[in-house]
C-alpha positions in Angstrom: 0.0 0.0 0.1 1.1 3.7 -0.9 2.5 6.2 1.7 -0.1 9.0 2.2 1.3 12.2 1.9 0.7 13.4 5.2 -0.1 17.4 5.4 0.6 17.4 9.1 4.2 16.2 8.7 7.4 18.9 9.0 9.1 16.3 7.4 7.0 16.0 4.1 8.4 16.0 0.6 8.6 19.8 -1.4 5.3 19.2 -2.9 3.4 17.9 0.5 4.8 20.8 1.9 3.6 23.3 -0.4 0.0 22.0 -0.4 0.3 22.1 3.4 1.0 26.1 3.4 -2.0 26.5 1.2 -3.4 25.9 4.6 -7.2 27.5 5.0 -6.7 28.8 1.7 -7.0 25.4 0.2 -10.7 25.7 -0.3 -10.4 28.9 -2.5 -7.5 27.3 -4.4 -9.1 24.3 -5.2 -10.7 25.1 -8.7 -7.5 26.9 -10.2 -5.4 23.8 -9.0 -7.7 21.2 -10.1 -8.2 22.5 -13.7 -4.1 23.3 -13.9 -3.4 19.7 -12.6 -6.0 18.3 -14.7 -4.0 19.9 -18.1 -0.9 19.3 -16.7 -1.7 15.2 -16.6 -3.6 15.7 -20.0 -0.7 16.9 -21.9 2.0 14.1 -20.1 -0.3 11.5 -20.6 -1.2 12.4 -24.5 2.5 13.5 -25.8 4.0 12.0 -28.1 7.3 10.9 -27.1 8.7 9.2 -30.1 7.7 5.5 -28.7 11.0 3.4 -28.9 10.8 -0.5 -28.7 11.5 -2.1 -24.9 9.3 1.4 -23.9 6.7 -0.3 -21.9 7.9 -1.0 -17.8 7.1 -3.7 -15.4 3.4 -3.9 -13.5 5.9 -3.8 -10.3 7.9 -0.8 -11.4 5.0 1.5 -12.3 3.2 0.5 -9.0 6.5 1.7 -6.8 6.8 4.6 -9.2 3.0 5.8 -9.0 3.5 5.1 -5.0 6.5 7.5 -4.8 5.0 10.6 -6.6 1.8 9.9 -4.8 3.4 10.2 -1.8 5.7 13.2 -2.9 9.1 11.0 -2.9 10.8 12.9 -5.6 13.8 11.3 -4.1 12.6 7.7 -4.6 11.1 8.5 -8.2 14.4 9.5 -9.4 16.3 6.6 -8.0 13.7 4.2 -9.7 14.4 6.2 -12.9 18.4 5.7 -12.5 17.2 1.8 -12.3 15.7 2.6 -15.9 18.8 4.4 -17.2 21.0 1.3 -16.0 19.1 -0.7 -17.9 19.7 1.3 -21.3 16.7 2.5 -21.5 16.6 6.2 -23.4 14.8 9.2 -21.9 11.8 8.9 -24.6 11.4 5.1 -23.5 11.3 6.3 -19.7 8.9 8.8 -20.5 6.1 6.9 -22.1 7.4 3.8 -19.7 6.6 5.8 -16.6 6.1 9.5 -16.7 3.0 9.2 -19.3 1.3 5.8 -17.9 1.5 7.6 -14.9 -0.3 10.4 -16.0 -2.9 8.2 -17.4 -3.2 6.5 -13.7 -3.4 9.5 -11.5 -6.2 10.7 -14.1 -8.2 7.8 -13.9 -8.1 7.0 -10.3 -8.8 10.9 -10.1 -11.9 10.3 -12.5 -12.9 7.3 -10.3 -13.2 9.3 -7.0 -10.2 7.1 -5.7 -7.7 9.9 -4.8 -8.5 13.6 -3.8 -7.5 16.9 -5.6 -4.6 17.0 -2.6 -3.5 13.7 -3.7 -3.3 14.5 -7.5 -2.1 18.0 -6.7 1.1 16.4 -4.7 1.3 13.6 -7.7 1.4 15.9 -10.8 3.5 18.4 -9.5 6.2 15.5 -8.0 6.1 14.1 -11.6 6.4 17.5 -13.4 9.6 17.8 -11.1 11.0 14.5 -11.9 10.3 14.6 -15.7 12.2 18.3 -15.2 15.5 16.3 -13.2 15.4 13.3 -15.9 15.5 15.8 -19.0 18.8 17.2 -17.6 20.6 13.9 -16.5 20.0 12.8 -19.9 21.4 15.9 -21.7 18.2 16.2 -23.2 18.0 20.0 -24.7 16.0 21.7 -22.3 15.3 24.9 -24.0 15.2 25.8 -28.1 15.1 28.9 -29.7 11.1 28.7 -29.8 11.0 28.7 -26.0 10.9 33.0 -24.8 9.9 31.7 -21.5 12.1 30.4 -18.9 10.8 29.1 -15.1 13.5 27.9 -12.6 14.7 27.1 -9.4 17.7 26.6 -8.0 19.6 23.2 -6.5 17.5 22.5 -3.3 15.3 24.9 -3.3 11.9 23.7 -2.0 8.7 25.3 -2.2 8.1 25.0 -6.3 4.4 24.2 -6.6 3.5 27.9 -7.3 6.1 28.0 -10.2 5.2 24.7 -11.7 1.6 25.4 -12.0 2.7 28.8 -13.2 3.9 26.9 -16.0 1.4 24.8 -16.6 -1.1 28.2 -16.4 1.6 29.9 -19.0 1.1 26.8 -21.4 -2.9 27.1 -21.7 -2.5 30.5 -22.7 -0.3 29.5 -25.7 3.1 30.4 -24.2 6.4 28.5 -25.0 7.6 28.2 -21.2 10.6 25.8 -20.1 10.6 24.5 -16.5 13.7 24.0 -14.9 13.6 22.8 -11.2 16.6 22.5 -9.0 19.1 23.8 -12.0 22.3 25.4 -11.3 22.7 29.1 -11.8 25.3 28.2 -14.3 23.2 26.3 -16.5 20.0 28.9 -16.1 22.0 31.4 -17.7 23.3 29.0 -20.5 19.7 27.9 -21.1 18.6 31.9 -21.3 21.4 33.0 -23.2 21.3 30.2 -26.1 17.3 30.8 -26.3 16.9 34.4 -25.9 14.3 34.1 -23.6 12.8 37.5 -22.7 11.7 36.9 -19.5 12.6 34.2 -16.9 10.7 33.6 -13.7 12.3 32.7 -10.1 10.6 31.8 -6.7 11.7 32.6 -3.5 10.3 30.4 -0.8 12.9 30.8 1.9 14.2 33.9 3.3 18.0 31.7 3.4 17.9 31.7 -0.4 17.7 35.4 -1.3 21.2 36.1 -1.6 21.4 33.1 -4.2 18.6 34.3 -6.1 19.7 37.9 -6.0 23.2 36.5 -7.2 21.4 34.4 -10.0 19.6 37.5 -11.2 22.3 39.9 -11.4 24.3 37.5 -13.8 20.9 37.4 -15.7 20.9 40.7 -16.2 24.5 41.0 -17.7 23.4 39.2 -20.4 23.9 41.1 -23.8 19.9 41.3 -24.1 18.9 41.1 -20.3 15.4 39.4 -20.0 12.6 40.7 -18.0 13.0 39.0 -14.2 9.8 38.5 -12.2 9.7 36.7 -8.9 7.1 35.0 -7.1 6.9 32.6 -3.7 6.1 33.5 0.0 9.5 35.2 0.2 9.3 37.7 -2.4 8.0 40.6 -0.9 11.9 40.8 0.2 12.3 41.7 -3.4 10.7 44.9 -3.8 14.1 47.3 -3.4 15.4 45.2 -6.3 12.8 46.6 -8.5 13.7 50.0 -7.9 17.4 49.0 -9.0 17.0 47.4 -12.0 17.3 43.8 -11.1 13.7 42.5 -10.6 11.0 43.9 -13.1 7.6 42.1 -11.4 7.1 40.6 -7.8 4.0 38.6 -8.4 1.4 37.4 -5.7 -0.2 35.3 -7.9 -0.5 33.6 -10.9 -2.6 36.0 -12.5 -0.6 38.7 -12.0 2.2 36.7 -13.6 0.3 36.0 -16.6 -0.9 40.2 -16.5 3.4 40.8 -16.6 3.8 38.5 -19.5 1.3 39.5 -22.2 2.3 43.1 -21.3 5.8 41.8 -22.6 6.9 41.7 -26.5 7.9 38.3 -26.2 8.0 37.9 -30.2 
């Protein structure tokens, strides 16, 4: 039996902690979160992964992976991905065998009322997080010239649910967004330069990472054609002073506010 995500456990993984932080706002957040989660699952389940022979996973492997993501355990999920890599599977094969099948399983279980919205939110955000890390582990091209927006978090930076949900909201509006989670600053700067991104979204979930995020923002603004930078998250209020200094262009407190800012930019 899978481990249920605990909203009272201080040691819960990132996605569970993010849902717990919503607290009394969860009732108000349910409808928009449900829509974003449903779209993310549809996209993952229906995507053309260019499936190759040998893409299927054993029922035991799929069950273990689904259990891990529904528990919000990205570490366990990545261990299972590593086993697939050791067995010689490509990124595309893993994506079809585990990511797409897990998305279909979660979607079907949600429709049948076997999973709650909290379960689905934790599972979907953990799945998207693992997908992002797996792409980079394989050296899979993260950003192409068609991706004008980059959303990114730093290694060991928690509370990324808002960034993940914002990515889905932007994609639903037809915007090209690349999500780089737990990404090294050098890689973020390199990818932004490579695609000529016009907008970068960062998250400030904890006050103790503000120095690291500020250093990244400074490097991004030093690019030849610097992108606009918006920062969200529970600690983002600490950044208002930097807006006037030109390091940050917008502090956002909601996905709607982020969309409004992006739609006002020339991203073509």
